[in-house]
N, C-alpha and C positions, 0 to 999 in steps of 0.2 A: 562406572559404568564405562566401557570403552568405546570411543567414538570411531565408526565406521570411515573408511576411505570414501565412499560415496558422500556421507554427511560431511567430512571435512571439505571435500572439493565443492559441495554445495555452499558451505558456509563461506568460503573465499568469493565465490559467485555474488551470494546474496548481499553481503556486505560492501561488495564494490560496485553493485549496480546502480545507476543511475536513472531513475525514472521522471520523466517530466511531461505529465499528461493529466487531463480531467475528462476522459470519455471512456467508453467500453467497446467490446467486441463479442458480439454473438452472431451468428449466422441467421440473417433475418428469416430465411425461408423456413428455419425450424421453429422459432418461438413466436412467430407471428400468429400462427395458428393454435398454439398452446400457451398463449400468455395467461389465461385465467386460470387454467390448471396450475402454472407455476407460482401464480399469485397465492392460490389456494393452498397448495403445498408449503409455501414459505411461511404464510401465516399461521399454518397449523403445527409446523415441524414436521419431522418425518412419520410421525404417529398419527396426526391428526389432533393433538392437543397443544394448546399453545403454552403451556408449563403453568406455574403455580397462579391461582387467581389473583395473588397480590403481587404479581409482575406483570405490569402494564408492557405491551409489545405494541410498537409503532413501524409498520413496514416502510421502510424508504426505498426499496426496490426489491425486484424478485424477477429473476430471469431464467430462461431454459437455454443452456448453452452447452457446447463440447468443450472441456477443458483439455489442456496439453497433459500428455503422460507424465506420472510422477517419476522422478522427483520435480517439483515445479514450485517456483518462488511467486508468493503471493504478498501484494502490499494493500493497504488501506491508507488513504490520505485525503486530506482536504486542501484544495487549492484555492487561495484568493488572487483575484485579478483585480487591481487599481483601474480606476478610469484611465482609458487609453491603452492599457496593457494587453499585449497579444502573448499567447501560448503557440509558439510558431509552428508551422506545418511540420508534422513528425508522425512516424508509424512505430508499432510495436509487433513483436513476433507472438504475442498471445492476446486473449480475449480481455476486454474492459468493460467495466459497468460504472455508469456515473448517474449522477442525479444534482440539478442545480437547486442549491438551498437558497440562495439570497441573490438579488440583483438581476441583471438582464446579460444574456451574451449573444454575438453574432457567431455563427458557426459554419465552417465550409468543409466539407469531407469530398475526398476523390475515391469513389470505389463503394463498395456495400456498407450500409448504415441503417439502422432502424430506429426510429423516434417514438416514443411514448409520451403523449402529451398529459398533462395531470387532470384535465378536464375531458379526456376521451378514454373510452372503455378499452379499446385495442389499439396496439401498436401497429405501425406502418412504415413503409419505406421512406428514409430520410433523403431530401433532394440531393442529387449527385452534382457536384462541381457548381454549385449555386449557394449564397448566403442564404441562412435561415436563423430564425431568433430562438434562443431558449429562454424560457420564463421560470420562475421558482416552482419547483414539484415535477417538472420535466426530466425525463430519462432518456438517455441515448445509449445505444449500442453499435459497436463497429468490430469487426473482425481483425484479426492479425492481418497487417500488410495495408489495411486502409488509412489513407494520409487524412490527417484532420488537423484543422486550426480554429482556436477560439480567440475572439477579439471581445474586449470590453468597451463597446463605444457609448455607454451610458455615463453618466456622472456620478455614479455610486458605485461601490466595490460589488464585484460579483464573487459568489463562493460556491465551489462545486466538489462534492463528495465523489471519489472514486474509488473503485478497487480494479486490480490487475492480476492476472495470473500469466506467468511467463515459464517457457520451458527453463529447465536447471540442470539438465544433463551435460555429460562431457561434450557433446556435439552441438550445445546451444548456440544459437544465433545472438548477434548483438542485441542488447536490451531496448535499444532505441536507434532510430536512424532519421537523419533529415534528409528528404528526397531533395531540396533545394540547397544543399550544401550546409556547412557549419554556420550556424547562426553568429553574427556579430556580437561582441561583449556586450552591448546595451540592448540587445534584442529580448533579453528577459526582464528589464526594468519594470518593476510593479507587479511581478509574479511572485508568489510567495506559497511555498507548498509546506504542509505540516504533515508529518507521516504519523498516522495513528496506529500502525502496526506493522510488522514485517514478520514474515515466518516462512519456512520451507516445507512444503508438504510432501510427505514421503508417501503417501497413498491418497488418491482422489477417486470419485466414482467415476466408473467406465463409461465410455459414450455420454449419452446425453445427461446432464446433472441440472439440478436447481441450485442456482446460487442465489443467496439472499443477503440484503443488508438491513437489520432491525436495529430500533433503538429499545432497550429494555429500562423501564424505570422499575427497581425493584424496592418495595417499600421497607422501613426498617423492621429487622427480625425476620424478613421474608426470605426464604431460600434462593440461592444462585440458581437458575434453572438448568438442567441438564440437556444434553444434545446428543443424538446418536452418531452424527457424522463429523468430519473435521470443521472446527469453528475456531475462530480469531475472536477474543473478547477484549475490546479496546475501552479502558475505564475514562468515562468523560468527566463524572463527577462522584464524589465520597472517597471511602478509603477503604482498602481491603488487605488484611494480613491473613495468609495462606500457608499450609503445609502441604507438599505434594506426598500424599499418603502411598498412592501406587499409580501405575500408568505413565503415559509419555505427555511431557509439556515442554513448551519453548516460552522464553520470556522476552519481550521488547521493552528497551527502556527508552523513553520518549526524549528524557533530559541529554542523553549521550547519543542517540540513535545506534545502540548497541544491540545486537540479537544475540541471545545465549540458545544455542540449539539444544541443548540438553539440559533439562532441571533434573537433578538427582532426587530419587525417593527420600523422603525425609528433610528434603531441603525447606528452609522457611523462607518465604518473598514476602516483602511489602511493597505495594502498588500505589502509585500517585496517579492522579489523572494525567494522561498522556502515555500511560504504559499500557501493555498488553499482553494476553496470555494466548497462547494457540496450543489446541488440544488435537494433535493428528488422528487421534481415534476416538474421539468424543469424550464427553465429559458427564459424571455421574452428578445428579444434583447435591447441592452442597449447602447443608442447614447453616444458618447465622442466629445469633443471639439477639434480644431487644437491646436496644442501645447502641447498635452497629451503625444506625443512620440509613438514610436512603442512598441507594446505588443507582447511577445511570451508566448504562454499558451500551456500546456500540457493537452488535454482532455480526460478523462476516461469516456466513456458512454455505456449506454445500452437502449436498445430499442426493442419491441416486434417485432417478425418477421412478415413481412407484415403490418407494423403498418403506417396508412395515417393520421399523425397529422401535423400541419402546423410547418415549420421550425422556425418561430418566434411564439411560441405558444400564442394563445389568451385565453386559458382556464383559469378560475379563478384561478386554484391549481399552475400554473406556477408562480415562483417568480418575481418580479419586481425589479430591482434596479437602482438607479440614479447614475451615474459616476460625482462625484464631482471635482471640480478645487481647489487645495490646496491653502491656503493663501501663497502668495508669488511666486506662479507659481508652476510648476512641477519640483520635485527634478531630479537630474541626477539618472539614472538607476543604481542600484547596480548589481555588477558582480554576476552571478549564483553560489550558495554556492557549496563548495566543500563536498565530502563523509566524514561522521564522521570517527574518528580513530579506534572506538570500534566497533566490528560487531554487538553485541546484545544490547550495551549500547544504540546507537541512538533509537532503536526501544523502549528501556525501559524508555528512559529519560523522567522524569517529570510523569511517571505512578503512581508512589507511593508516598504518604507524611507520614511524621511522624503520628504515631497513627494508620496506615492501618494493617489490619490483612491480612497476605499472606500465601500461603501453598507453600511447598518444590516442584518444579519441575513437576507439574502435566503433565501426559501423557508419561514420560518418564519410560524407562524399567530398567534403573539403580536402585541398592538397596540403595545406599546411596550417599548423597552430602555432601561436606566438608563445615564445617563452620570455618573461619578463623580469627586469632587474629588481623590480619591487611588486609587492602583492597589489597591483592595482591596474587598471586599464590606462591608467595614466604613465605607469612605467615604461622605460625604455625598453625596445625589444631587443634582446641579446641574441636570439636565434630562432629560426623558423623550423619546426619540427614537423617530420612526415608522419603519416598514420602508420600507427604499429611500432613505432620507435619506442624502444625500451629506456625507462627512467627508473631512477631509485630515490624514493622518498627520503629526504635528509632531516626532517624535522617535524613538528607539530604543525597543522593549518593555521592559517590566519584569515581574517575576514578584511575584505577590501571592497568597499562599493556594494554591488550587487552580488559579488561572487566570495567563495571559499578558495583560497589559494594554498597550495602546497609547494614548499620548498624542494627543488629535485635537482639531481645531477643526471644529465644525460650519459647513459652508458658508454655509447660509441665514442664520445668525444670528451667527456669530462667537464663539459660547460653545465655552469649551475645557474639556478634562476627560480623564478615562480611560475606555476601553470595552474589555470583554473579548474577547480575539481570537475566541472561539467565535461572537460575534455581528456580526462584519463579514465581508465577502467583495469582491472585486475588483468595482471599478465597470464 
């Protein structure tokens, strides 16, 4: 299958994008009035059926939102903030969706945002430019451009599940901006993101859409449920071996943070917890045999409002997968992976390789970024780089402290050194 120019450019964007967030963006004026309908649609799926009776679905969030025009980059991730940690004030150019899973967070937003309390039936506007608390089960939504900051002022770790949709076309804006300037090297200490899945959506529902995140618990021998729209399936526990029989699919590898944009028809895939599959045009229900074991999948999906499509789509565009029985039987399920130690390192791991040209911290308002002699914030500063300055990656990344560091050479001067992955992006 020949990769198109659009797909190639989107791939370069998606692998280089660094997202550092734990929030959501949906215009509150739209989904405050229709949240009950969105919740009902998400629980039922596009057709009004929840899927096989032996697949238990737990709604984690369901919002009505305006999505960016395709192609769009989407990411599902879980962020852990240790006591005292801060996700510094930042914005994104696309909508985000989040739910606090554990602990407590203090939040401050500047601009429009919508808050859905776990114990309240309807969402409402979040306080603007003042602190408020998030508790387990609370959901928050904020549109593109709204600044948001999270602080863990509790004595226990806080964990938030989030999804983000960002423009991915040639005229795309920077994926992240810091209104208060480039954060210091220690600003992200204690913040660890774990990417659950990356994908590039080549088609999304027009205008208002329902965006949902669900946890599907699929019993031994029960089929993998189908879905009529774009859907990202992140494997949380269990084991899954498949062959793509027909249709479109992408695969994200959690161990290397690599996204394969095109799975070939007939290609065999073995998925471990932390891996994810994305089906841009839906998925047909896939049978499994007894002995396959229980599967737990976190599904991020989108559907057009009022869409009336089959739960197990029969359309030719929907992907068809065959679940295989591995030689020697099914392996023992692997424990769910833990969050990475470095806040932005996980997002950037595998993004660049030797020979790639990158630019310094696109979207930041800081004047300079330090180039260091060693992969550490304690390393000597050998140069101060300006925003947009071009660098060439000269080797594999190294971990140092709370950052992932790339060895680089400055194109204009030939100076070499190390720069944190947080502060570079694709050229």
